C-alpha positions as CSV (number, residue, x, y, z in Angstrom):
1,M,38.5,28.7,44.4
2,N,41.9,31.3,44.6
3,E,40.7,34.7,43.7
4,K,43.8,35.1,41.8
5,S,42.9,32.8,39.7
6,K,39.5,33.3,39.0
7,N,38.3,34.0,35.3
8,R,41.6,33.2,34.5
9,V,42.0,31.4,31.0
10,V,44.9,29.3,29.2
11,I,46.1,28.0,26.3
12,T,47.1,24.3,27.1
13,G,47.7,22.6,23.4
14,L,47.8,23.4,20.2
15,G,47.2,21.5,16.7
16,I,47.3,22.4,13.0
17,V,47.0,20.5,9.9
18,C,47.5,23.7,6.8
19,P,49.8,24.1,3.2
20,L,52.7,24.5,5.6
21,G,52.8,21.1,7.1
22,N,50.7,19.4,9.2
23,D,52.1,19.6,12.6
24,V,53.0,22.9,14.8
25,K,56.5,22.2,14.8
26,T,56.7,21.8,10.7
27,M,54.1,24.7,10.0
28,W,56.5,27.1,12.4
29,D,59.7,26.0,10.8
30,S,58.5,26.7,7.6
31,I,57.2,30.1,8.1
32,L,60.8,30.8,9.9
33,N,62.1,30.1,6.5
34,C,60.0,32.2,4.9
35,R,58.6,28.9,2.6
36,N,55.3,29.4,1.0
37,G,52.1,26.5,0.4
38,M,51.0,28.1,-3.1
39,G,51.2,26.5,-6.4
40,T,48.9,24.8,-9.2
41,T,45.2,23.4,-7.4
42,T,45.5,20.0,-8.0
43,I,42.0,18.7,-5.8
44,F,39.7,19.7,-9.1
45,D,40.8,20.9,-12.5
46,A,41.1,24.5,-12.1
47,S,42.5,25.0,-15.6
48,T,39.5,27.3,-17.2
49,Y,39.2,29.5,-14.2
50,P,41.1,33.2,-13.7
51,T,42.8,31.7,-10.6
52,K,44.5,28.4,-11.4
53,F,46.7,28.0,-8.8
54,C,45.6,28.2,-4.3
55,S,47.2,26.9,-1.0
56,E,46.6,23.1,-0.2
57,V,47.2,20.8,2.3
58,K,49.9,18.1,1.1
59,N,50.0,14.2,2.5
60,Y,47.6,14.6,5.1
61,D,46.7,11.0,6.2
62,I,43.8,10.5,8.4
63,K,44.6,7.4,9.8
64,K,47.7,8.9,11.8
65,Y,45.6,10.2,14.2
66,T,42.7,8.1,14.8
67,K,41.9,4.5,15.3
68,N,38.3,4.6,13.8
69,P,39.2,6.2,10.4
70,E,35.5,4.7,9.2
71,L,33.7,7.1,11.4
72,H,35.1,10.2,9.8
73,K,35.1,8.8,6.1
74,D,32.2,10.6,4.7
75,G,33.5,13.7,6.1
76,N,34.3,16.7,4.3
77,R,38.3,17.5,3.6
78,H,38.2,20.3,6.7
79,S,36.3,17.7,8.8
80,R,39.2,14.9,8.3
81,F,41.7,18.1,8.6
82,V,40.5,18.8,12.3
83,I,40.8,14.9,13.2
84,G,44.6,15.5,13.2
85,A,44.7,19.4,14.7
86,V,42.7,18.0,17.2
87,A,44.3,14.7,18.0
88,Q,47.8,17.1,18.3
89,A,46.2,19.8,20.3
90,C,45.3,17.4,22.7
91,Q,48.4,14.8,23.4
92,Q,50.1,18.0,24.4
93,A,47.5,19.0,26.6
94,K,47.0,15.6,28.0
95,I,43.4,14.9,27.2
96,D,42.4,11.2,26.6
97,I,40.8,10.5,22.7
98,E,39.1,7.8,21.7
99,T,38.5,6.0,24.8
100,E,35.1,5.1,26.7
101,N,37.3,5.3,30.0
102,P,39.3,8.8,29.7
103,K,41.8,8.6,32.4
104,D,43.0,12.0,32.2
105,G,40.1,13.3,34.9
106,I,38.3,15.4,33.1
107,A,34.7,15.4,33.2
108,R,33.2,14.9,29.9
109,R,30.2,17.5,30.3
110,R,32.7,20.4,31.5
111,M,34.6,20.3,28.2
112,G,33.3,21.9,25.2
113,V,33.8,22.6,21.5
114,Y,33.7,25.8,19.4
115,L,34.6,25.7,16.3
116,G,34.8,28.3,13.4
117,A,33.9,25.9,10.4
118,G,32.6,26.6,6.6
119,E,30.0,25.1,4.9
120,G,31.3,21.7,3.4
121,S,31.8,20.9,-0.5
122,V,28.9,19.5,-2.4
123,D,29.5,15.9,-3.7
124,N,31.1,17.2,-6.4
125,E,31.6,14.4,-9.3
126,N,28.1,13.3,-8.8
127,F,26.2,16.6,-8.0
128,F,27.5,18.2,-11.6
129,N,27.2,14.5,-13.3
130,A,23.5,14.6,-12.6
131,I,23.2,18.7,-14.2
132,V,25.0,17.3,-17.1
133,Q,22.6,14.4,-17.9
134,G,19.7,16.2,-16.9
135,W,20.2,18.8,-19.2
136,P,19.3,17.6,-22.7
137,E,21.2,18.9,-25.6
138,N,20.2,21.4,-27.6
139,S,17.6,22.7,-24.9
140,S,17.9,25.5,-22.9
141,Q,15.9,23.9,-19.6
142,M,16.9,21.3,-17.2
143,D,15.1,18.0,-17.4
144,W,14.2,18.0,-13.7
145,K,13.0,14.7,-13.5
146,K,16.1,12.9,-15.1
147,W,18.1,15.3,-12.8
148,A,16.1,14.1,-10.1
149,A,16.7,10.3,-10.9
150,V,20.3,10.5,-11.3
151,A,20.8,12.5,-8.3
152,F,19.2,9.9,-6.5
153,G,21.1,7.4,-7.7
154,K,24.2,8.6,-7.4
155,M,24.5,11.0,-4.8
156,L,25.4,9.8,-1.4
157,P,22.6,11.3,1.6
158,V,25.7,11.3,4.4
159,R,27.7,13.6,1.8
160,E,24.8,16.4,1.6
161,L,24.3,16.3,5.6
162,E,28.1,17.0,5.2
163,Q,27.5,19.7,4.3
164,E,26.3,22.2,6.8
165,P,29.0,24.1,8.8
166,N,28.0,22.3,12.4
167,M,29.6,18.9,11.3
168,P,33.2,19.5,11.8
169,A,32.4,20.1,15.4
170,A,30.1,16.8,15.8
171,H,33.4,14.7,14.6
172,I,35.3,16.6,17.3
173,S,32.2,15.7,20.1
174,M,32.8,12.0,18.4
175,F,36.5,12.0,18.7
176,T,37.3,13.3,21.8
177,G,33.6,12.3,23.8
178,A,33.0,16.0,24.8
179,R,29.4,16.6,26.1
180,G,29.6,20.1,27.3
181,P,28.5,23.1,24.9
182,V,29.6,22.2,21.0
183,R,28.6,25.5,19.1
184,S,29.8,26.8,15.8
185,C,30.1,29.7,14.0
186,L,30.6,30.6,10.4
187,T,31.1,34.2,10.5
188,A,33.6,34.3,7.1
189,C,37.2,34.7,7.6
190,A,36.9,36.0,11.5
191,A,34.9,32.6,12.2
192,S,38.2,31.0,14.2
193,T,38.7,34.1,16.0
194,Q,35.3,34.4,17.3
195,A,35.0,31.1,18.5
196,I,38.3,31.2,20.3
197,G,37.2,34.5,21.7
198,E,33.4,33.2,22.6
199,A,35.1,30.2,24.2
200,F,37.0,32.2,26.4
201,K,34.5,34.1,27.6
202,M,32.6,30.4,28.0
203,L,35.3,29.6,30.1
204,Q,35.1,33.1,32.6
205,S,31.5,32.5,33.1
206,N,31.9,28.7,34.1
207,Q,30.1,27.0,31.6
208,A,32.5,24.9,31.0
209,D,36.1,23.8,32.2
210,I,37.9,23.2,28.7
211,M,36.9,24.3,25.4
212,I,38.4,22.4,22.1
213,A,38.5,25.9,20.3
214,G,39.6,27.1,16.3
215,G,38.5,26.5,12.7
216,A,38.1,24.6,9.7
217,H,37.7,25.1,6.3
218,S,38.3,24.1,2.7
219,M,36.9,26.3,0.0
220,I,39.0,24.8,-2.7
221,H,36.5,23.5,-4.6
222,P,34.6,24.3,-8.5
223,L,31.9,26.3,-6.6
224,G,34.4,28.0,-4.0
225,I,36.8,29.2,-6.3
226,M,34.5,30.3,-8.9
227,G,32.7,32.9,-5.8
228,F,35.7,34.2,-5.2
229,N,36.9,34.8,-8.7
230,R,33.2,36.3,-9.6
231,L,34.1,38.5,-6.1
232,T,37.8,39.4,-7.9
233,A,38.7,39.0,-4.4
234,L,41.5,36.6,-5.5
235,S,45.2,36.8,-7.2
236,T,45.2,35.8,-10.7
237,R,48.9,35.9,-10.6
238,N,49.1,32.3,-12.3
239,D,52.8,33.0,-13.5
240,S,54.1,33.0,-10.0
241,P,51.8,31.7,-7.2
242,A,54.5,31.3,-4.6
243,T,54.9,35.4,-4.8
244,A,51.2,36.4,-5.5
245,S,50.2,36.4,-1.8
246,R,51.8,39.8,-1.3
247,P,50.1,42.4,1.8
248,F,50.6,45.4,2.0
249,T,52.7,45.8,-1.7
250,A,51.7,48.3,-4.2
251,S,51.1,45.5,-6.5
252,R,48.9,43.2,-4.4
253,D,45.8,41.7,-6.3
254,G,44.1,39.3,-4.4
255,F,44.3,36.6,-1.7
256,V,45.7,33.2,-2.1
257,I,42.7,30.4,-1.2
258,G,44.1,28.0,1.8
259,E,42.9,25.1,3.6
260,G,43.3,23.3,6.7
261,A,42.0,23.1,10.9
262,A,44.0,24.9,13.4
263,I,43.0,24.0,17.2
264,V,44.0,25.5,20.2
265,I,43.1,23.5,23.8
266,L,41.8,26.8,26.2
267,E,41.3,25.9,30.0
268,T,40.4,27.6,33.2
269,L,43.4,28.4,35.0
270,E,42.3,26.1,38.0
271,S,41.7,23.4,35.5
272,A,45.4,23.5,34.1
273,K,47.1,23.8,37.5
274,K,45.2,21.4,38.6
275,R,45.9,18.8,35.9
276,G,49.4,19.4,36.2
277,V,49.6,20.4,32.2
278,E,52.4,23.3,30.7
279,I,50.5,26.3,30.2
280,L,51.5,27.9,26.6
281,A,50.0,31.3,27.5
282,E,47.2,33.2,28.4
283,I,44.3,35.0,26.7
284,I,43.0,38.1,28.6
285,G,40.6,39.7,26.1
286,Y,38.0,39.7,23.0
287,G,36.4,42.0,21.0
288,S,33.7,41.8,18.1
289,S,31.8,44.0,16.3
290,N,30.5,44.7,13.2
291,D,30.5,47.2,10.0
292,A,27.4,47.3,9.6
293,F,28.3,48.7,6.0
294,R,28.3,46.7,3.1
295,V,28.2,42.6,2.2
296,T,32.0,42.7,0.5
297,D,33.6,46.1,1.7
298,M,34.9,47.1,5.3
299,H,33.7,50.7,6.4
300,E,36.4,53.0,4.8
301,E,36.6,55.1,7.7
302,A,37.5,51.3,9.4
303,R,34.8,51.8,12.4
304,G,34.1,48.6,13.1
305,A,37.8,47.5,12.8
306,V,38.6,49.9,15.3
307,Q,35.6,48.9,17.3
308,A,36.9,45.3,18.3
309,M,40.3,46.3,18.7
310,E,39.2,48.8,21.1
311,A,36.9,46.4,22.8
312,A,39.6,44.0,23.3
313,L,42.1,46.4,25.0
314,K,39.4,47.5,27.5
315,D,38.4,44.2,28.0
316,A,42.3,43.0,28.5
317,K,42.4,45.9,31.1
318,L,45.6,46.9,28.4
319,S,46.8,50.3,26.7
320,Y,47.6,50.3,23.1
321,K,51.0,50.9,24.1
322,D,51.2,47.4,26.1
323,I,51.0,45.6,22.5
324,D,54.3,43.8,20.9
325,Y,53.0,42.6,18.0
326,V,49.9,43.0,15.6
327,S,48.7,40.0,13.9
328,T,47.0,41.2,10.8
329,H,44.4,39.9,8.6
330,G,46.7,40.8,5.9
331,T,44.6,39.7,3.1
332,S,46.6,41.0,0.0
333,T,43.5,42.6,-1.4
334,A,43.9,46.6,-1.9
335,E,40.7,47.5,0.3
336,N,41.6,45.1,3.5
337,D,45.2,46.1,3.6
338,K,44.4,49.8,2.9
339,I,42.0,50.2,5.8
340,E,43.1,47.7,8.2
341,T,46.3,49.7,8.1
342,L,44.2,52.5,9.1
343,A,42.7,51.1,11.5
344,L,45.7,50.7,13.0
345,K,46.8,53.8,13.1
346,K,43.4,54.9,14.4
347,V,44.2,52.6,17.6
348,F,47.5,52.9,18.0
349,K,48.3,56.6,17.7
350,E,51.5,57.6,18.1
351,E,52.8,54.2,18.4
352,A,51.5,52.7,14.9
353,K,54.7,53.0,13.3
354,N,56.6,50.9,16.3
355,T,54.4,48.4,16.5
356,P,55.5,45.8,14.4
357,A,52.4,43.9,12.5
358,S,52.5,41.2,10.1
359,S,50.8,38.7,7.6
360,I,51.4,34.8,7.3
361,K,49.3,34.8,4.7
362,S,51.7,35.9,2.5
363,M,52.9,32.1,3.0
364,M,50.2,29.9,4.1
365,G,48.1,31.6,2.0
366,H,44.3,32.5,3.4
367,L,42.8,29.5,5.3
368,I,39.2,31.6,5.4
369,G,37.3,29.9,8.7
370,A,40.5,28.3,9.9
371,A,42.7,31.4,9.1
372,G,42.2,33.3,12.6
373,A,43.2,30.0,14.9
374,A,46.2,28.9,12.7
375,E,47.4,32.7,13.2
376,L,46.9,32.9,16.7
377,I,49.0,29.5,17.1
378,T,51.6,31.4,15.3
379,C,51.1,34.3,18.1
380,I,51.4,31.9,20.7
381,L,54.8,30.5,19.1
382,A,56.1,34.3,19.0
383,I,56.0,35.1,22.5
384,R,57.7,31.3,23.4
385,D,60.3,31.9,21.0
386,N,60.9,35.8,21.3
387,I,60.6,36.1,17.2
388,L,58.4,38.2,15.0
389,P,56.8,36.2,11.7
390,P,57.5,37.9,8.8
391,T,55.5,39.6,5.5
392,I,57.5,38.0,2.8
393,N,56.9,39.2,-1.0
394,L,56.8,42.7,0.5
395,N,59.3,43.9,-2.4
396,D,56.9,47.2,-3.6
397,P,55.8,48.8,-0.3
398,D,52.8,50.6,-1.0
399,P,54.2,54.3,-0.3
400,A,50.1,54.7,1.5
401,L,50.7,52.0,3.8
402,D,53.6,52.7,6.0
403,L,53.6,50.9,9.1
404,D,56.3,47.8,10.0
405,Y,55.1,45.0,8.8
406,V,58.2,42.5,9.2
407,P,59.3,42.1,5.8
408,N,60.5,39.0,4.2
409,K,62.3,37.3,7.0
410,P,61.8,37.2,11.0
411,R,62.7,39.5,13.4
412,K,64.0,38.5,16.7
413,A,62.0,40.8,19.7
414,Q,60.6,40.8,23.0
415,V,57.1,39.6,22.4
416,D,55.1,39.2,25.8
417,I,51.6,40.7,24.5
418,V,49.9,39.7,20.8
419,M,46.8,41.1,19.2
420,K,45.4,38.8,17.0
421,E,43.1,40.7,14.3
422,S,40.5,39.0,11.6
423,F,37.5,40.7,9.4
424,G,35.4,38.8,7.8
425,F,32.8,39.6,4.4
426,G,29.5,40.8,6.2
427,G,31.6,43.5,8.2
428,Q,32.4,41.2,10.8
429,N,35.3,42.0,13.0
430,N,36.8,40.0,15.5
431,V,39.9,40.5,18.0
432,V,41.9,38.4,20.5
433,I,44.4,39.1,23.0
434,V,47.2,37.1,24.4
435,K,49.8,37.2,26.7
436,R,53.0,35.2,27.9
437,F,51.8,33.4,31.0
438,S,53.1,33.8,34.6
439,Q,51.9,33.5,37.9
């Protein structure tokens, strides 16, 4: 191996299915035109919930992306979404899919998968029907024998299997033939950034030549929305879903939950050059930490976020002064936006107010496990086009949050090096740094 190419990892494919569009071009056009994906929840009847809206994937048809949709028919929403995202990314990276005799020159035992994926929803209709039928009227106790009889008769075993968070990665392996290391992590909102960061490290350590990495998640179901409402994490601005996600504002009241899948193809520079594929960007640093504090809140001094950001900079052999743009976690919750701003000030010091940092969750919503990968794709496009995605709905700035959040419209700028940060419940912090590729 050429010593200059040793341990270098590049990005050669992008794919996305999300509330702003079911391909990268449509999603990016939506962001540059400040559109958003929020609207009344239609996946289930949320009319009795405190939050009656979300950010749903629209008009998705898995048949557009696979010759064998029957293989994935029992998959959860995000397992089906990820097939579309993988198909797009593999097409761009010139990876053959759904064939027993691929002609792309890639050894499938050297191609792996690392996905940040969430738990799937239960077989909702039959699950809740069993509860209703198993609970005698005017009784305070469940008739478990009757519940079991209804559940055994109605619930589909394979749908129960599909609840497991590793299943989207299994669908990818079947779809692509990847037989290398296949892993899945569920570190809440930081999951897909962690998946990409750890896939990067696996490539650097020669465990594979190519990794299909990213995230897939849909928690827009009765139990998911109920849980986040109980945590008071969701916006309840039911009168105006389009303006509900407003990171870094004084009036922010929670995030808007979204869904989708986002995939990047990572490969060693040697592999990309050998295959002659276009290189979109280079990944150069990864940092990870835990707050070791509370399950739901970030540490008030931002110690975990700061540690992960500094670790990523050290791994990339960069100074904070080298970063042109930060893609924030930016959830639109009171605590995250305040503490994330503090972390940026601690890491970027005198450059904090001069370093643009925005949140596309203001338009896309929060894709939970898939959020980091979706946002990393916008970082790569920001480098390609030298344009910064905005934070929309930023009309009443919080006086205590005084950084450059690229308010309300995109901005032309020279963008060569970008930091992507993701912070999740449980105190998970993961940060990835990408740069414009040069020989």
